[in-house]
N, C-alpha and C positions, 0 to 999 in steps of 0.2 A: 288397283285401289278403286273403290266404289265412289262415283261422283256424289256430291251433295247438291241439294236443291237450293233455289233462291230462298225459299221459306226457311230452310234450315240455317242458312247464312244470316238471315234477318233475326231469327230466334237466338242464335249464338251471340250476335252483336248485342241484342237486348239483355241476355244473361250477363254479359261482360260489362254492360253499360257503355259500350263503344258507339261512337258516331261513325258515319261512313268515312269521314276524314281520318279517324283514329284507326279503323281497319286498314285503310290505305297506307297509313304510316307504318303500321305493324307488318304489313305484307310487302312494303316497298312498291306500292302501286298508287296511281293517282286517284283522287276523289272521283273524277269523271269515270274511271274504269269501274269503280265500285258502284257508283250510281247507275251506270248503264247496265251492269250485270243485274242489280236488284230490280231495275225497271224492265228487265228483259229486252232492252233495246238492241243489245248485241249478244251473240253467243260468245261466251268467254273462251279464250284459248286454253289449252292444257297447261301452259306455263302460268297463266293468271290464276287458274283454279288451284294449281299446286302451291302458289305463293299464298293464296288465301287460306288453304287448308293448313299449311305450315304455321302461319300466324295464329290460327285458331288452336291448333294442337299444342303449340308452345304455351298457350294460355289455359290449357286443361280442357279444351272442348273435344268431345267425341260425337261423331255423327253415326246414326243407326238407321238401317232400313230392313224391315222384315215384311215381305209381301207388300201390301199396300200401306203399311204403317211406317212413318218416318219419325225420327226423334233426334233430340240433341241432349247431351248430358254435359255437365260442367263439373270438373273436379274442384273441390274447395282448395284454396292455396295451401292450407296446412295439411291437407291429405294427399298431396302429390308426392309420389315416391320418386 
């Protein structure tokens, strides 16, 4: 599974209207863990990244990377299958 960037995580939070606290709650992580990841203070563990990815995916977020281009898409709630 391809990792996502800090910028993609911030963009996904913005699309969802989530605060760092709300992402932490959705992922079962502390606010401090999310804050430190987004401020690049700590390298996130594989377990932390998986928890964040799972929380985002459950909310319809998809991360994309093609060459040097990165992106985030959000499925609208009524379009999720």
